N, C-alpha and C positions, 0 to 999 in steps of 0.2 A: 359581779361576787367574785373575788379571786381565790381560785382554786391553788390549796394549801399542795404541797408537793409532800410526798409520806419520806417520815429518814428509813431508808433503809434498816433492817434489825442489826444488831450491835452495835448503833452506835450509841445508845442511848439505853443503861442498865436496864433488866427486864421490871426491879421497881417503879423503876421512873415511869417507862412508860408504861404500866400497871396504873399506875395515880394519875397520869396523863388522860388515858383510856376513862378512867372511872369519874373522875371530877365533883365528888360527891361534896366537896366543901371548897368555896372559895374565895378563900383566906391568903392571906400574904404569900406562906408557903407554895400553894399551889400557880397562883400568879408568878412568882419567882422561878417556878419549873415551869411554867410555858415561855416564860421569855427565854429560857435554858433551851427548851427545844427548839425556839427559832432560830437563836446561834449556832446549833447545833446543826440544822437545817441549811441555815446561809451556807455555814462554812463547809458544809459538805456539795454542795454545789457549787463552790468556789475552789475547791481542794486543787487544781488545777495551779492557781496564784502561791500557792503553798509551797511548791516542788523546790527553787531555792534555797527557801528559809529550811527546810527540814533538809535537803542535802548537804549545806553548812552542818548545822546539827551532826548528821551523823558525821563526817568528816570529823570536826571537832570532839566526839567523842571517842572515834574509833581511835585516833592520834593520841588521847589522854591513855587509851586504857594500853595502847602500843609503845606508847614510851615508857611504862612500868616492865615490861618481859623484856628478857635479858636479850632475845634475838627475837623483836618490832619490827628492826631494818627490814630483814628479809621477806617478815610474814605483809607488812607494806608494801613492796614492791612485788610480790608477787599477787596480794589483793588487787594492787594496784592494775595491775597486767590484765588478769580475768576481767576488770571491770572495762579496759580497752577492747578485750575479744568482744564483750554484750554492746560496747557502743556499734563497734564494726557490723557484727549478726545483725545487729535490729535496725541499723541503717541500708544495711544490704536489700535485710526483708521488707522495710518500708519501701524501697528507691528513692533516696532522698536523694535531692537537688544539691548543688556546689554551695550553697551559705547554707542549708541545713547541715552538711560536712563539715562545713568552716565553724562554725557556733559548736558542734557536739566536740570537734577535736581541742578545741578551747577551751572549754569547759572541762574538759577529760583530764587533759594535759595539764591546764595548771593545776585543777583539784587534785591530781595525781603527784605533781611538784610540790604542791604544800603539805600534801600528807605527809611524803617519803622524809620530804625536808624537816618535818615536827615530829615525826617519829622519830629521828635520826639526832636533830637537837634536844628535844625535849619540850613541852611546853611551855615551861617556866624558869629554864635551866640560865639563858643567858644571863650576863651584867648584873649581878645584883637582885636574880627574880625576874627581872622583866625578860620579855620577850614580844618583838614584834609580830612574830605567826598570829595570835588570834586577831591583830590589829590587817592584816594581812589578809585571812580570812574575809574578816568583815569590807575589806576594801575589793576582794575580788569579789565575793557573791554581790556585793550591791552592781558593779560594772558587770556581771553575766546574769544578774536579774532582770535587769531595765530593758533589755530586748526581748527576754523570755515575757514580760509581763504586758510589753507593746504588743505582741504576739499574738499572744492570750489574754487577751483584752477581754471585758464580757461587752457587746457591740450592742447596740437596741437593734428591735425588730425594724426590719424594713417597711416602710407603709404599702398598704394593701394597693395591688394595682385597680384602677377602678371599672376596666375592663372584668376582672376579676368581679369584682364586687356585685359589678352588670347581673353575671351569669348567674352568681350565686345568688339574690335577690329576686330575680325575676323568671328563671330558668326554671334552675336546680329545685327551688322548694317545692314540698306538697303541696299538689293542687295545680303547679305550674307545667310547661309544656314536656321535661324532662327531669322527672323528680328524682332527684338523689345520682343527677350525671355527674362528672368532675371534669371539667376543661383542664384541657393536657397544655393545647398549643392555641393562645389568646391572641397572638399576633395580627389577625385579620380582622378579628371582632368588632364591631363600631357600635352605637347605641343606634343605629336602623335594622341592625341584623347583621350576619356574615357577608363580606364580598370578598369572591377569590381571587 
């Protein structure tokens, strides 16, 4: 039987959670709520994969708002500098390697360049209301999201080691030689026993 992960509080509305907990009626709306809850659980479990898309949406909405402000370019430049400082501090705190630094600065620099450029030019202010900036954002998001998705892909669980399974089924079981014991290093364990 599969164990369901609980959705953290705040993901679903309190009314929806009360309905799902109660399950008084097995009607179509409750089935729909159950499906919605499953979608919310899966979405929460895979939230890291949405980071490039959410970053692009934040850039697009921020550029749309700041392009209407009279002094938006200066604000966009200041925000870009603050984000670059935050990336630098996070990289030093987490001790990133060279590849992580390269990726972080490529994404930060490209995003800042697009953000300031879009605020300065306006989202739809070029040649007859057409602007290439949303298309550039889409292309840049796709180019930087592919490595992100590859690095953060959901990997299958590795197959259990036969030696560890032997230990769990013969030795660590209740009534076994060492009930409740945990094997930490099983390089030298064989089917006949342990050899030195």
